[in-house]
C-alpha positions as CSV (number, residue, x, y, z in Angstrom):
1,L,22.8,-24.4,71.9
2,L,25.9,-26.4,71.4
3,L,27.4,-25.5,68.1
4,L,28.6,-28.9,66.8
5,F,30.8,-27.5,64.0
6,P,32.2,-24.1,64.6
7,I,33.4,-22.2,61.5
8,T,37.0,-22.0,61.6
9,S,40.0,-21.2,59.2
10,P,41.9,-24.5,59.4
11,A,45.3,-24.6,57.5
12,S,44.4,-27.6,55.3
13,A,41.7,-28.8,53.1
14,G,41.7,-31.9,55.1
15,A,41.0,-30.0,58.3
16,R,38.1,-28.4,56.5
17,K,36.7,-31.5,55.7
18,Q,36.6,-33.1,59.1
19,P,33.3,-31.6,60.2
20,L,31.5,-32.5,57.2
21,M,32.9,-36.1,57.5
22,A,31.6,-36.1,61.2
23,A,28.3,-35.3,60.0
24,A,28.2,-38.0,57.4
25,R,29.2,-40.5,60.0
26,L,26.3,-39.3,62.1
27,I,24.0,-39.5,59.1
28,L,25.3,-43.3,58.8
29,L,24.2,-43.9,62.5
30,A,20.9,-42.6,61.5
31,C,20.4,-45.6,59.0
32,C,20.8,-43.0,55.8
33,A,23.9,-44.9,54.2
34,T,23.0,-43.5,50.8
35,L,22.8,-40.0,51.8
36,A,26.0,-40.2,53.9
37,G,27.7,-41.8,50.9
38,A,26.6,-38.8,48.7
39,L,27.7,-36.3,51.5
40,L,31.1,-37.6,51.4
41,V,31.5,-37.6,47.6
42,S,30.0,-33.8,47.8
43,V,32.8,-32.9,50.5
44,D,35.5,-34.2,48.3
45,R,34.3,-32.1,45.5
46,A,33.5,-29.1,47.4
47,G,35.6,-25.9,47.4
48,A,36.3,-23.9,50.6
49,Q,33.1,-21.7,50.2
50,E,30.9,-24.7,49.8
51,E,32.3,-26.2,52.7
52,A,31.9,-23.3,55.0
53,T,28.2,-23.0,53.6
54,L,27.5,-26.5,54.5
55,Q,29.2,-26.0,57.9
56,A,27.1,-23.1,58.7
57,A,24.1,-24.8,58.1
58,L,25.0,-27.7,60.0
59,E,25.4,-25.2,63.0
60,W,21.9,-23.9,62.6
61,P,20.0,-25.3,65.6
62,R,17.2,-26.8,63.3
63,F,20.2,-29.2,62.0
64,S,22.5,-29.4,64.8
65,S,20.6,-31.2,67.5
66,L,18.9,-33.3,65.1
67,L,22.2,-34.5,64.1
68,H,23.5,-35.1,67.6
69,P,20.9,-35.7,70.1
70,K,22.1,-36.2,73.9
71,P,20.5,-37.7,76.8
72,Y,17.9,-35.4,78.5
73,N,18.9,-33.4,81.5
74,C,15.6,-33.6,83.5
75,S,17.3,-31.4,86.4
76,E,17.9,-28.3,84.0
77,H,14.2,-28.5,82.4
78,P,12.2,-30.7,84.8
79,W,8.8,-29.8,82.9
80,M,10.2,-31.7,79.9
81,C,10.4,-34.9,82.0
82,E,6.6,-34.7,82.3
83,E,3.7,-35.3,80.3
84,P,3.3,-34.5,77.2
85,F,7.0,-34.6,76.7
86,N,8.5,-37.4,78.9
87,C,12.0,-36.8,77.8
88,Q,13.2,-39.1,80.6
89,I,11.8,-41.9,78.8
90,P,14.2,-42.9,75.7
91,I,12.5,-43.8,72.3
92,T,12.6,-47.4,71.3
93,R,14.5,-48.5,68.3
94,E,11.2,-49.3,66.6
95,E,10.0,-45.7,67.2
96,E,13.5,-44.6,65.8
97,A,12.9,-46.7,62.6
98,R,9.3,-45.3,62.3
99,Q,10.4,-41.7,62.6
100,Q,12.7,-42.1,59.6
101,K,9.6,-41.9,57.5
102,T,7.1,-40.3,59.8
103,Y,8.3,-37.5,62.3
104,A,4.7,-36.9,63.5
105,T,3.1,-39.5,65.9
106,A,1.8,-42.9,64.7
107,D,-1.7,-41.6,64.9
108,G,-1.1,-38.5,62.7
109,H,-0.6,-35.8,65.2
110,V,2.3,-33.4,66.4
111,N,5.1,-35.3,68.0
112,L,5.8,-33.3,71.1
113,K,8.5,-35.9,72.3
114,S,10.5,-34.7,69.3
115,W,11.5,-31.7,71.5
116,C,13.7,-33.9,73.6
117,D,16.3,-33.6,70.9
118,H,16.3,-29.9,71.2
119,P,17.0,-28.6,74.7
120,Q,18.2,-25.3,73.5
121,Y,14.5,-24.4,72.7
122,A,13.1,-25.7,76.0
123,P,13.0,-22.4,77.8
124,N,11.5,-20.4,75.0
125,V,9.6,-22.2,72.4
126,V,8.7,-25.3,74.2
127,R,7.9,-23.7,77.6
128,T,6.5,-20.4,76.4
129,C,4.6,-21.2,73.3
130,I,3.8,-25.0,73.5
131,K,3.5,-25.4,77.3
132,E,2.1,-22.0,78.3
133,H,0.6,-20.9,75.0
134,N,2.3,-17.5,75.1
135,L,3.1,-17.0,71.4
136,Q,4.0,-13.4,71.8
137,L,6.4,-13.9,74.8
138,S,7.9,-17.0,73.2
139,G,8.8,-15.0,69.8
140,Q,10.3,-12.1,71.9
141,K,12.4,-14.5,74.1
142,L,13.6,-16.5,71.0
143,Y,14.4,-13.4,68.9
144,T,16.4,-11.9,71.8
145,A,18.6,-15.1,72.2
146,T,18.9,-15.1,68.4
147,I,20.2,-11.6,67.8
148,R,22.6,-12.1,70.9
149,K,24.0,-14.9,68.9
150,R,23.5,-17.5,71.5
151,F,22.7,-19.9,68.6
152,G,25.5,-18.9,66.6
153,P,26.8,-16.0,64.3
154,F,24.6,-16.9,61.4
155,T,21.2,-17.9,62.8
156,A,19.5,-14.7,62.6
157,E,20.0,-14.6,58.7
158,L,18.9,-18.1,58.2
159,D,15.6,-17.4,60.5
160,A,15.0,-14.2,58.7
161,S,15.2,-15.6,55.2
162,Y,13.1,-18.6,56.4
163,C,10.5,-16.2,57.6
164,F,10.0,-14.7,54.2
165,L,10.5,-17.4,52.1
166,E,7.7,-19.4,53.7
167,G,5.1,-16.5,53.7
168,H,5.0,-16.3,57.3
169,C,5.2,-12.5,57.2
170,T,1.9,-12.3,55.4
171,N,0.3,-15.2,57.2
172,E,-3.2,-13.8,58.6
173,A,-4.5,-17.1,59.8
174,V,-2.0,-17.4,62.7
175,T,-2.8,-14.9,65.9
176,Y,-1.6,-14.9,69.5
177,N,-4.7,-17.2,70.2
178,T,-3.9,-19.7,67.6
179,T,-3.7,-23.0,69.2
180,M,-1.9,-26.3,68.3
181,D,-4.8,-27.9,67.1
182,D,-5.5,-25.0,65.0
183,A,-2.0,-25.2,63.6
184,E,-2.5,-28.8,62.8
185,R,-5.4,-27.8,60.6
186,L,-3.4,-24.9,59.0
187,C,-0.8,-27.6,58.1
188,D,-3.4,-29.8,56.7
189,Y,-4.6,-27.1,54.5
190,R,-1.1,-26.2,53.4
191,Y,0.6,-29.6,52.9
192,G,-2.4,-32.1,53.0
193,H,-2.6,-34.4,56.1
194,E,-0.2,-36.9,54.6
195,G,2.2,-34.4,53.5
196,W,3.5,-33.4,57.0
197,A,1.9,-36.2,59.3
198,V,2.7,-39.3,57.3
199,N,5.1,-38.9,54.6
200,F,7.5,-36.6,56.2
201,G,10.3,-38.0,58.5
202,Y,13.8,-37.8,59.7
203,K,15.4,-38.9,56.5
204,D,13.6,-36.0,54.7
205,I,15.2,-33.4,57.3
206,L,18.7,-35.1,56.8
207,S,18.4,-34.8,52.9
208,G,18.4,-31.3,53.2
209,V,22.0,-31.3,53.9
210,M,22.6,-32.1,50.3
211,R,21.0,-28.9,49.1
212,V,22.9,-26.6,51.1
213,P,25.6,-25.3,48.7
214,T,22.9,-24.1,46.2
215,A,20.3,-22.9,48.7
216,M,22.0,-20.7,51.1
217,T,25.3,-18.7,52.3
218,P,25.9,-17.9,56.2
219,T,25.6,-14.1,55.7
220,N,22.7,-14.1,53.1
221,G,20.4,-16.7,54.3
222,F,18.4,-19.0,52.1
223,F,18.0,-18.2,48.4
224,N,15.0,-20.4,47.7
225,S,12.5,-22.7,49.5
226,K,14.2,-25.9,48.6
227,M,15.2,-26.3,52.4
228,T,13.0,-23.9,54.2
229,A,10.0,-25.7,53.2
230,M,11.3,-28.8,54.9
231,F,11.7,-26.9,58.3
232,A,8.2,-25.4,57.9
233,K,7.0,-29.1,57.7
234,A,9.2,-30.1,60.6
235,A,7.5,-27.3,62.4
236,C,4.1,-28.9,61.7
237,A,5.1,-32.4,62.7
238,M,6.7,-30.8,66.1
239,G,3.9,-28.6,66.8
240,N,5.4,-25.3,66.6
241,F,4.2,-24.0,63.3
242,H,2.2,-21.4,65.0
243,C,4.9,-20.4,67.2
244,D,7.3,-20.0,64.0
245,V,4.7,-17.6,62.4
246,V,4.3,-15.2,65.4
247,Y,8.1,-15.3,66.1
248,C,8.6,-14.3,62.3
249,K,5.6,-11.8,62.1
250,D,6.6,-9.8,65.4
251,N,10.4,-9.7,64.8
252,Y,12.2,-10.1,61.3
253,C,9.0,-9.3,59.3
254,Q,8.9,-5.8,61.1
255,D,12.7,-5.1,61.0
256,P,13.5,-2.8,58.2
257,H,17.0,-4.3,57.5
258,Y,15.5,-7.8,57.1
259,K,12.6,-6.4,55.0
260,K,15.0,-4.7,52.6
261,K,17.3,-7.7,52.4
262,Y,14.8,-10.5,52.4
263,G,11.2,-9.0,51.4
264,H,11.8,-9.9,47.9
265,L,11.6,-13.6,48.8
266,L,8.1,-13.5,49.9
267,P,5.8,-15.5,47.8
268,K,3.1,-13.8,46.0
269,L,0.4,-15.5,47.8
270,P,-0.2,-14.6,51.5
271,G,1.1,-17.1,53.7
272,H,-2.2,-18.6,54.9
273,E,-3.3,-19.2,51.3
274,I,-0.1,-21.1,50.2
275,R,-0.8,-24.7,49.4
276,Q,2.0,-27.2,48.6
277,L,0.1,-30.5,48.0
């Protein structure tokens, strides 16, 4: 992961606002002018703590690579430049526009090409879970990289709270044998097919930036599902919902520290029974 907006202790308020201004400009490039304008207003009004919180969220891998996609390096991950990913082929402007509303494919299935914007996950989630279907090893590799702070100093806290808030710790429908097709059906049950495969797009992901100051802190993760639900839907659209559940169940959900810190966030219903239609 290339952390786009490292947290520092700048000398002036103007310096603190620069990363957030950069985020707004990136959102403008993504054709979300209303959101970008609102972000700029929120930056002007934000205190130092809110700015630090927003900065930390923008560093989270699930945000950062979406805000700043790069041309794909096929020599580093050659399997990503083959079917079904084909990262060597840039998406068209028409496809970019379509994904503003619908992140899944046009025919309503997982969009594996979306992983071309997330090279930090190529050697773990993409290769080990999606390509090789080894959910257990994928979760181990991702967890090891995360707790070693490869993705930044706060990612473990954000991921842990996400796991509990979304009910992944109690999801009995996902096992090591769950396939991507199975995961699509689980997403259909939870959100309705249109909820993740039609009416969920890039604009919805970016809009999460506006919820940051009231939804999380860097050291205590997310407080509620205002943002985490968005990332669970994104996992459905990208084909890694089942990978996420195993990653959570095998690691954060078993860790006494995270169970004590975030266990109270678990929904009353088991994860596999949750419906958000």
